[in-house]
N, C-alpha and C positions, 0 to 999 in steps of 0.2 A: 504494501501499499504506500502510494507517494502522499508524502506533506506537500501543503502549502504554507509557507511560514505566513505567520500572522492571519492566515485565512481558515485554514482547517484541512479536510480533505475533501475529495470528491463527494462523498456521501453527507457530509455535515460540514457547514460553514460558521465562522462567527456569524453573528446576526439572524441566523435562521430561527423562524418561530418554531416551538416543540412540535406542533401539529404537523408540520412540513417534514420534520426530521421522522417523527413517527408514521408518516405516510409512506416513506421512503423506506427505514428499518423496520417498521412494526413495532409493538409496545416494547419498553424496556423489560429486560430479564428481571431487573431489579432496579426498582425506584426509588428505595430507601427513605428516610424521613427527611433528607437533605435536597437541595435544588441538583443534585446529580445522579444521573441515570445511566446503567449499564446495559448495552445494548450487543447482544452476543452472536446477531444475524449475521456478522461478517467476521474473517478471520484476518489480522487479529481484531478482538473486539473492541468497541470504542466505549469511553466512558465520557460523557458529555454534562458539563455543569451550566445549569440554566440561571439567569438572574431573576429578579421578582417578576419580571413580566413575561416569564418563560421563553426568553430570547436566549440563544447559544452565547456563552461567553468564554468556553474554554471547552477544547477536545483534547481528549487523552486516548493514547493507543498504546496498549502493552505488546510486548513481543507476541509472536503469533505461534501457533502450532506448526502450521505449514508455511505461512507467510510472515514476511517481516515488514520494518517500516523503512522506508527510504526519503533521501532528500537529494535532489540533483545527483543522481548514480551512486550515491552514498547509503550502504547499509548501515541505519542508524541502531536499530535494536538486535538483541542476541549477539553482541561483540563485545569486546574489551574497551571501555569507556576511553582510556589513551589513545587506542586506534582509531576510534572514531573520531575524536577531536582532533587527530593529527591529520587524519584525511579532510575534516572539515575546513582545517586552518589552511591546507594547500589548495583550497578552494576559495580562500579569502574569508571563511566566515569564521567570525571572532565571538567568543562568549565570555560570561564571566562566572565565575565558580558560585556554587551554592552549596547548601549543606547536604543535599542528596545527588549534584550532579553540575550541570553547566545550563545558564540561561544565554540563548544565541541570540544577538541583536537582529537578525532575520526575523525574529517571530516564532521561536520554539525553545522548547528546554529538552535536554535528554537528562533521566535520571535512573538512579539504581535504589531499590529499596532493601539491597542486600538479600534477598531471596535465593537468588542465584549466587554460585560463587565461581571461582576460577576453574574449578574441578570440571564443572558443567560443560563448560567451553574446552578444555582442554585436560582429558582424563589423566596426564602425566603431570599435571600442576600439583605442587607438595599442598598440604591441608591447610597450611598457614599462608597461602599465596594473597596477596592483599589485592591483586588487581579487581577492580569493578566491573561488573558487567551492566550493560545497557539494558533496562529491563521496560524502558516505557519513553514515550515521547509525549510532550504537552504543546499544544500550539495556541497561540493567542498573540496579540501584539506584544512587542517586548515591555512596553510599559506595566503590561499586567503581572509579570514577572518580578519587576525591579521596584514598583510603586509601594504596594502592601499585598505582597502574596499570602495565600491561605498557608497557615501552619499544618502542611500536609502530613507532618510526623508528629504533630501535637496532640494533645488530648482532645477528648469530646467537648470538654469546657472550652478551652481554647479555640476550637473550631467554633462553636456556638458564638463566643464573643465577637469572632472575625465575622460571622456571619450577622450578627445583630448589628455590628457597627456599619454594614454596606445595606442595612435594612432588609435582610432576606431571612430574618427570624424576628419575631416581634421582641419588643424590649421586655426585659425581667420586669416582675411586678415585685 
């Protein structure tokens, strides 16, 4: 699956209404309590975050079973992060480090949640191999990642506070 930096993917673009997304992809496999919906009708699956008006504001793509995520001919997912960043830098794509990966100025981020290890890609890698594997890609305008990013690895309370601040959850009473 190819990404369009700052825009999304062919099936889901920033600014699409939820009704259009669900017309194309079907209902989400998991809607959750948050404005985030998981669509497993494609491989790799898509996780879409909607704003308070049910408009797409972030598209996330995980590594796939049979298919991976690409940008400009570079395979982004299911590869070592340092190799991906070297390939992107060779194409003039620069990014800034985040706590879980890199935010690319073009309008996407690559990340690892550390659920895959170096041994998943290289069976001969030692158990303590520190190389991180890119497990997913988030697509949105660069400002989304740098202005006030959601606490992706935070507690439920931290995420709730972030959502309240943005008006996506009602204020605490």
